[in-house]
Every structure is written in C-alpha cells, then in structure tokens.
C-alpha positions in Angstrom: -19.3 -11.5 -26.3 -22.8 -12.9 -25.9 -25.9 -11.3 -24.4 -25.6 -13.5 -21.6 -23.9 -11.6 -18.8 -20.3 -13.0 -18.1 -18.8 -13.2 -14.6 -15.3 -11.7 -13.9 -13.6 -12.1 -10.4 -10.4 -10.1 -9.4 -7.5 -11.3 -7.2 -5.0 -8.5 -5.9 -1.6 -9.3 -4.3 0.7 -6.5 -2.9 0.5 -3.0 -2.1 -2.5 -0.5 -2.1 -1.2 0.8 -5.5 -2.4 -2.5 -7.0 -5.6 -2.3 -5.0 -6.5 1.0 -6.7 -5.2 -0.3 -10.0 -7.6 -3.6 -9.8 -10.5 -1.5 -8.7 -10.1 0.8 -11.5 -9.8 -2.2 -14.0 -12.9 -3.5 -12.3 -15.1 -0.6 -13.1 -14.0 -0.9 -16.8 -15.6 -4.4 -16.6 -18.6 -2.9 -15.0 -19.2 -0.8 -18.0 -18.9 -3.7 -20.5 -21.6 -5.4 -18.6 -19.7 -8.0 -16.8 -20.8 -9.5 -13.4 -18.2 -9.1 -10.6 -17.9 -12.3 -8.4 -15.6 -13.4 -5.5 -12.5 -15.1 -6.4 -13.7 -18.2 -4.8 -16.7 -18.2 -7.2 -17.0 -19.7 -10.8 -16.1 -17.2 -13.1 -15.6 -16.7 -16.9 -12.8 -14.4 -16.6 -10.1 -14.2 -13.8 -7.9 -11.2 -13.5 -4.9 -11.7 -11.3 -2.8 -8.3 -10.4 0.6 -9.4 -9.2 3.5 -8.3 -7.0 7.1 -9.3 -7.1 8.6 -7.4 -4.2 9.7 -10.9 -2.8 9.9 -14.4 -3.8 6.8 -15.3 -1.7 4.7 -12.8 -3.6 5.7 -14.4 -6.9 5.0 -17.9 -5.3 1.6 -16.7 -4.4 0.7 -15.5 -7.8 1.7 -19.0 -9.1 -0.5 -20.4 -6.5 -3.4 -18.4 -7.5 -3.1 -19.1 -11.1 -3.3 -22.9 -10.5 -6.3 -22.5 -8.0 -8.4 -20.6 -10.5 -7.3 -22.7 -13.3 -8.4 -25.8 -11.3 -11.4 -23.9 -10.1 -12.7 -23.1 -13.6 -10.7 -24.8 -16.1 -12.4 -23.4 -19.2 -12.0 -19.6 -17.7 -10.1 -16.7 -19.4 -7.0 -16.1 -17.0 -5.3 -12.7 -17.3 -2.2 -11.8 -15.2 -1.2 -8.1 -14.8 0.9 -6.1 -12.6 4.9 -6.3 -11.5 5.3 -10.1 -11.7 3.8 -9.8 -15.0 6.2 -7.0 -16.1 9.3 -8.7 -14.7 8.7 -12.3 -16.1 6.0 -12.4 -18.5 7.4 -15.5 -20.4 7.4 -17.4 -17.1 3.9 -16.8 -16.4 2.7 -17.1 -20.0 4.2 -20.8 -19.9 1.8 -21.8 -16.8 -1.2 -23.8 -17.9 -4.4 -22.0 -18.3 -2.9 -18.5 -18.7 -4.4 -16.5 -21.7 -3.1 -12.9 -21.2 -0.1 -11.4 -19.6 0.1 -7.6 -19.5 3.1 -5.7 -18.4 3.1 -2.0 -16.7 2.2 -0.1 -20.2 -1.0 -2.0 -21.0 -2.7 -3.1 -17.8 -4.8 -0.1 -18.0 -6.2 -1.4 -21.4 -6.8 -4.7 -20.2 -10.5 -5.0 -21.2 -9.5 -4.1 -24.9 -7.6 -7.3 -25.2 -10.1 -9.7 -23.6 -12.1 -10.0 -26.9 -14.6 -12.7 -26.6 -12.8 -14.4 -23.7 -12.2 -17.4 -25.9 -9.2 -19.5 -24.7 -6.3 -19.7 -27.2 -3.6 -22.4 -27.7 -1.1 -20.0 -25.9 -1.1 -17.0 -23.8 -0.7 -13.6 -25.5 2.1 -11.3 -24.1 1.8 -7.5 -24.0 4.9 -6.2 -22.5 7.6 -3.5 -23.1 10.7 -2.1 -22.2 9.9 -0.4 -18.8 12.2 2.3 -19.8 9.8 3.2 -22.3 7.1 4.0 -20.3 6.1 7.5 -20.1 2.4 7.6 -19.3 0.6 6.8 -16.2 -2.7 4.6 -15.4 -4.9 6.9 -13.3 -6.6 4.9 -10.6 -8.5 4.9 -7.2 -10.3 2.2 -5.3 -14.0 2.1 -5.0 -16.6 -0.3 -3.1 -15.4 0.6 0.5 -17.9 2.6 2.1 -15.5 4.5 4.0 -12.0 4.8 2.1 -10.5 5.0 -1.1 -6.9 4.5 -2.3 -6.1 7.2 -4.8 -2.9 6.8 -7.0 -0.9 10.1 -7.4 2.2 8.7 -8.4 4.1 5.7 -10.1 7.5 4.5 -10.6 10.7 5.2 -8.9 13.9 6.6 -9.8 16.0 5.6 -6.6 17.1 2.1 -7.7 17.9 0.9 -4.3 20.1 -2.4 -4.4 17.5 -4.8 -3.3 14.4 -3.5 -5.2 12.9 -4.7 -8.3 10.1 -2.0 -8.3 11.9 0.5 -10.8 12.4 -2.6 -13.1 8.9 -3.2 -12.9 7.2 -0.1 -12.8 9.7 2.2 -14.6 10.6 5.8 -13.9 9.1 8.2 -11.5 6.1 9.9 -13.1 2.9 11.5 -11.7 -0.7 12.8 -12.6 -1.1 16.6 -12.5 -2.7 18.1 -9.7 -5.8 19.3 -11.4 -6.4 15.5 -12.5 -5.9 14.2 -9.0 -8.2 16.8 -7.7 -11.0 15.8 -10.4 -10.5 12.1 -9.3 -11.0 13.2 -5.5 -14.1 15.0 -6.2 -15.5 11.7 -8.0 -14.5 9.8 -4.9 -16.4 12.3 -2.7 -19.4 12.0 -4.8 -19.7 8.3 -4.1 -20.0 9.2 -0.3 -16.4 8.0 0.4 -15.2 10.1 3.4 -11.4 9.1 3.5 -8.6 9.0 0.8 -5.3 7.5 1.2 -2.7 9.0 -1.1 -0.7 6.2 -2.7 2.3 5.7 -5.1 5.4 3.8 -5.3 7.5 6.9 -4.2 4.5 9.2 -3.2 6.4 12.2 -2.1 8.4 12.3 -5.2 5.0 13.4 -6.6 5.6 16.3 -9.2 8.7 15.1 -11.0 7.2 14.9 -14.4 4.8 17.6 -14.1 6.8 20.3 -12.6 4.7 20.6 -9.5 5.2 19.9 -5.6 3.7 17.4 -3.4 2.9 20.0 -0.7 0.9 22.1 -3.6 -1.2 18.6 -4.0 -1.8 18.3 -0.5 -3.0 22.1 -0.2 -5.2 21.7 -3.3 -6.7 18.1 -1.9 -7.4 20.0 1.6 -10.0 22.0 -0.3 -12.1 19.3 -2.1 -15.6 19.3 -0.5 -17.0 15.9 0.7 -13.5 14.5 1.6 -13.0 14.8 5.5 -10.0 12.7 6.0 -6.6 12.3 4.2 -3.7 9.7 4.9 -0.3 9.7 3.3 0.4 5.8 2.7 4.3 6.2 2.6 6.8 8.8 2.2 10.7 8.7 2.0 12.4 10.5 4.8 14.3 12.6 2.6 11.1 14.0 1.0 9.7 15.0 4.4 10.2 18.9 4.4 9.4 21.1 7.3 6.6 22.6 5.2 4.9 19.2 4.9 5.1 18.7 8.6 3.7 22.3 9.4 1.0 21.7 7.0 0.0 18.3 8.6 0.0 19.8 12.1 -2.5 22.7 11.2 -4.6 20.7 8.6 -8.1 19.5 9.7 -8.2 16.8 6.9 -4.5 15.7 6.7 -4.5 13.2 9.7 -1.3 12.9 12.2 -0.2 9.6 10.5 3.1 9.2 8.8 4.3 5.8 7.3 8.2 6.3 6.8 10.6 3.6 5.4 13.7 3.3 7.6 14.8 0.1 6.2 17.8 -0.2 8.3 19.0 1.4 11.6 22.7 1.0 10.5 24.3 3.4 8.3 26.8 0.9 6.9 23.6 -1.1 5.8 21.9 1.9 4.3 25.1 2.3 2.4 25.0 -0.9 0.9 21.1 -0.6 0.1 21.9 2.7 -1.4 19.2 4.5 0.4 19.3 8.3 0.1 19.7 9.2 3.8 21.3 8.1 7.0 20.0 7.4 10.5 20.8 11.0 11.6 18.4 12.4 9.0 15.8 9.9 9.8 16.1 10.6 13.5 15.8 14.1 12.7 12.6 14.0 11.0 11.0 11.8 13.7 11.9 14.3 16.1 10.5 17.2 14.0 7.2 15.3 13.5 6.9 14.5 17.3 7.6 18.3 18.3 5.2 19.5 15.8 2.4 16.8 16.4 3.2 15.2 19.4 0.3 12.5 19.3 1.2 11.5 15.7 1.1 7.8 14.7 4.5 6.9 12.9 4.8 3.4 11.3 8.3 2.6 10.3 9.4 0.0 7.6 12.4 -2.1 8.5 14.0 -5.0 6.4 16.1 -7.5 8.2 18.7 -9.9 7.0 20.3 -7.7 4.3 23.6 -9.0 3.0 26.3 -7.9 5.3 23.9 -7.1 8.2 26.0 -8.1 11.1 25.2 -8.6 14.8 26.1 -5.3 15.6 24.3 -3.9 12.7 21.0 -5.4 14.0 22.0 -4.1 17.3 22.3 -0.6 16.3 18.8 -0.8 14.4 17.1 -2.1 17.5 18.6 0.3 19.8 17.7 3.2 17.4 14.2 2.0 17.1 13.6 1.8 20.9 15.2 5.1 21.3 13.0 6.8 18.7 9.6 4.9 20.0 7.7 4.8 16.6 4.1 3.7 16.9 4.5 0.5 14.8 7.0 -1.5 12.8 6.4 -3.2 9.5 9.1 -5.7 9.6 10.5 -7.6 6.2 12.9 -10.4 6.1 15.3 -9.6 3.1 14.2 -11.4 0.1 16.8 -11.9 -2.7 15.4 -10.6 -6.2 16.8 -11.4 -9.5 18.5 -8.6 -11.4 19.3 -6.6 -8.3 22.7 -5.4 -7.3 22.0 -7.0 -3.7 21.4 -10.5 -5.4 25.2 -10.7 -5.9 26.4 -9.5 -2.6 28.4 -11.7 -0.3 28.0 -12.1 3.5 24.6 -13.5 3.2 22.7 -13.9 6.5 21.6 -17.3 7.6 17.9 -17.8 7.7 17.8 -18.9 11.3 19.5 -15.7 12.3 17.1 -13.5 10.1 14.0 -15.3 11.7 15.6 -14.5 15.3 16.1 -10.9 14.3 12.6 -10.6 13.2 11.3 -12.1 16.4 13.0 -9.6 18.5 12.0 -6.8 16.4 8.3 -8.0 16.3 8.4 -8.2 20.2 9.8 -4.5 20.3 6.8 -3.3 17.7 4.2 -5.1 19.9 5.4 -3.3 23.1 5.9 0.1 21.2 2.3 -0.3 19.7 0.8 -1.1 23.2 2.6 1.8 24.7 1.4 4.0 21.9 -2.1 3.1 22.6 -1.9 3.4 26.3 -0.5 7.0 26.1 -3.8 7.7 24.4 -6.2 6.4 26.9 -8.5 9.1 28.4 -7.9 11.5 25.4 -10.8 12.5 23.1 -10.6 12.1 19.2 -12.7 11.5 16.3 -13.3 7.8 14.7 -14.4 6.9 11.5 -16.5 3.5 11.9 -15.9 1.2 8.9 -16.2 -2.6 9.7 -18.5 -4.9 11.8 -17.0 -7.8 13.3 -18.8 -11.1 13.8 -19.0 -10.9 17.6 -21.3 -7.8 17.5 -18.6 -5.1 17.6 -17.8 -2.6 14.9 -14.4 -1.0 14.3 -12.8 2.1 13.3 -9.5 4.2 13.4 -8.9 7.4 15.2 -7.3 10.4 13.6 -3.9 9.1 14.6 -4.8 5.4 13.4 -5.8 3.8 16.6 -7.9 1.0 16.2 -11.2 1.1 18.2 -14.0 -1.2 18.9 -17.7 -0.2 20.0 -20.9 -2.3 20.2 -22.2 -2.5 16.8 -25.0 0.2 15.6 -26.0 0.0 11.9 -26.0 3.8 12.1 -22.3 3.9 12.8 -21.1 2.6 9.6 -19.3 5.4 7.5 -20.1 8.0 10.3 -17.1 10.1 11.8 -17.8 10.4 15.7 -16.5 12.2 18.7 -15.4 9.7 21.1 -13.2 9.2 24.3 -10.9 6.6 24.6 -11.5 4.7 27.8 -9.3 1.6 27.7 -7.9 -1.6 25.8 -10.0 -4.5 24.8 -9.0 -8.2 25.0 -8.2 -7.9 21.2 -5.8 -5.0 21.9 -8.0 -2.3 20.4 -9.2 0.9 22.2 -12.4 0.9 23.7 -14.2 4.3 23.1 -17.3 6.2 24.4 -19.2 8.0 21.8 -20.1 11.7 22.7 -21.8 12.8 19.5 -21.4 12.8 15.7 -19.5 15.4 14.0 
C-alpha cells in the first residue's frame, strides 16, 4: 500500500452482533493506517457486513453494493457476514465486488485486502459452516455511551424458519476471563454501558463449560462499567437465578428482550421452538413479580406457514394479557434451505399485513401505557444523543426514552431524574435532580 493514507468506509446491516464485528474490523483498519470515512463519501475500500435473516436484508445488501460501486467505481469492495456465508458465489458475480468472506474469515479481513488492487473477478473465502470452531471476539466502539460486546456466536436450535445456524454455525462462546478483559478495555475508553450480544446469548458457556449466570456475576465486578443490558435471551434459558440476580444487581438493568415468535402452541411446534406459551407466560410472570417495573420487549413473527386466524387471535390475546412493554414485529420471510420454505398453507401477504398492523397498534398502546405507569417515578438516565431541535435524549434503567433541553455537560453522564410527563414525540420529560 502506498504512503498516501487510504480511505475506508463501513456499512453494516442487521443485528447488534454485526455492529460489534464491524467496529472491531474497523479498528483493525485503523491500525493499518486507513482513514475512516462515512459510507456516503468517496472511499478506496468499502466493507459491507451483511445480514440474511430476511429476503429484504439480502436485497438491501445488493442495493448497497451497487450504490458503492457506482459511487466509487475504482474502490475495492469487500463483502462479509451472513449473506456472504450463505450465498458467496451469488455475491461474487456482482459487478465491482472484489472479496467475499464467510463466517470463518471475516475477522481476518485486513490480511486479505492486500494492496487494494481490483482483480478480474472476486476472491471468495468460505468454508463449511459445520467446520467453524473458533470465535471472532468483537465489541463496538466510537459511541460515547454504550458498547455492544459479543459474548457468544452460532446456534444449535435449528428453528424451521431460521438461516442463522447455516450462516454462523454451532453455538460457541468466548471464555469468561476473555470477556472480562474486553469489558475492561471498554471501561478504559470511558464507555459506561455494555449490551451483551450473541446469536443465542443465554446459551453462553456451551463451548467452555461455563454458565451464563457466572458471566453476569463476573461482569458485575468490572470497575468503570455502570450499566449492562442483555440484548436478547430465549425464554427457556431465563432461570430463576438470572431473574433474582438482575433484581438485586445495581449494574444489570431491569430490561429483558425475550423472543416469543408466536402465542400459538400449534405454530411454536411448527417452528420447532423449545418452549410453549405456558412456559413463556410463567417467565414473564416471574420477572414481573421480582422486578415489577422491568421493561420487557418481545419478538413476534406473523404469517408463518399454517398460522390461522385463530392462531393469530391466540397470539394477540396472550400478548394483551401479559402486557409486555414493547413488541418487535416481523412478517415471516421465507428463506432458502430452511424446512419452513417447503411448508404448505402459506399465509397471503394481505392477511399478514393486516395482522402486522393490528399487532403494531397493540404494541403502541402497551408501550404508551408502560411509559404512563412510570410518570412521577424517580430513576437514573444515561444521556447520550442530541437532537436537532435542541433536546438531548437518554434512557432510564428500564429503557424509557427521555428528553431534556440540551446541555453539553449532560452527554455521557448518568443523572438522577424524575419522570414528569410525556412529550409530543412520545418520550418522557424529566427533571434532573443531580448527577450520581
């Protein structure tokens, strides 16, 4: 590479796990002397970290490749991530792509860049996903307030709709001592909040004979980190010990993100999920009993093959009864090489869209009611971002988005507040009492 500083841009699709990996790859390029620029800028290298959880995600990746090739025709284009693992040759055939790297090699991307000279055709580095045994340690940086820390990768569950085991391989994790070392690095950078992330985060310990609860307890002792959130955890992996620990920890926040996917036991069986609605409802009840003010986000897939009107009604009624704080709603997306792709009784897109709309309305109502129940309560807020209208946003311990007139001194600070009302934006308005 010449002495002139080369410019690199990163574009990430998909989950928090991808963001942690992109950020780690970016730090590798920093060490090589590259200058980071925005994806909208002219760059010498574009790195696209892909998702393949839906067809829409695949489409967005293809659109990004075409955009960057048009934007900088002579740039070196590298594509990594789940889509790159699942369909490397498809991506390699696209005009302008130089390098395609699957799950086993993305952590070594800079080593394969070379002198960033474009070749006659794309180079592909991929492998059988079953042969992947190692793990690419990663965490995000650059945000002044929070970091996504990858503690686990892969999944052994093989739900009938999901391509993730095909893209990321079997469940495996980083040993606790190495996670702690990374958390200490994050703390040294001044970041106060860590979000633990993985494909199946609660399955941590499978490859190292350790326990997720022991990881939580070890992280709780790291100096400098004041807040932790668990990005997502399967209901069958939420133990009473985990709930009790979160209920008493000053650092692990009262915030749970739990996939339901369907409130119908019939559909859960078709999906090959590892729980039923009775177990799910029991976990929600146990959390609310131990932590009455906890934020509970729930994932739901609508329009899975065979989902009847009765199945949807059962899902709706269950969620209305359990009253989670928010719903993450996904229309079913048929993915190649998954069992569900061959299932009969497909649900018409018009019906799926109607169900999505109804559940979004329910989610909006539940979310608003959760906020309203917190009006008048004292909490702590980590202020993190500024809006153009002169307000600063942040989140309470139980994940309520708040706003306050902007003050430079608030950015990255944790403050004691009282929630006083709702703004026109739907956020909570707060009065600040003092910095903790």
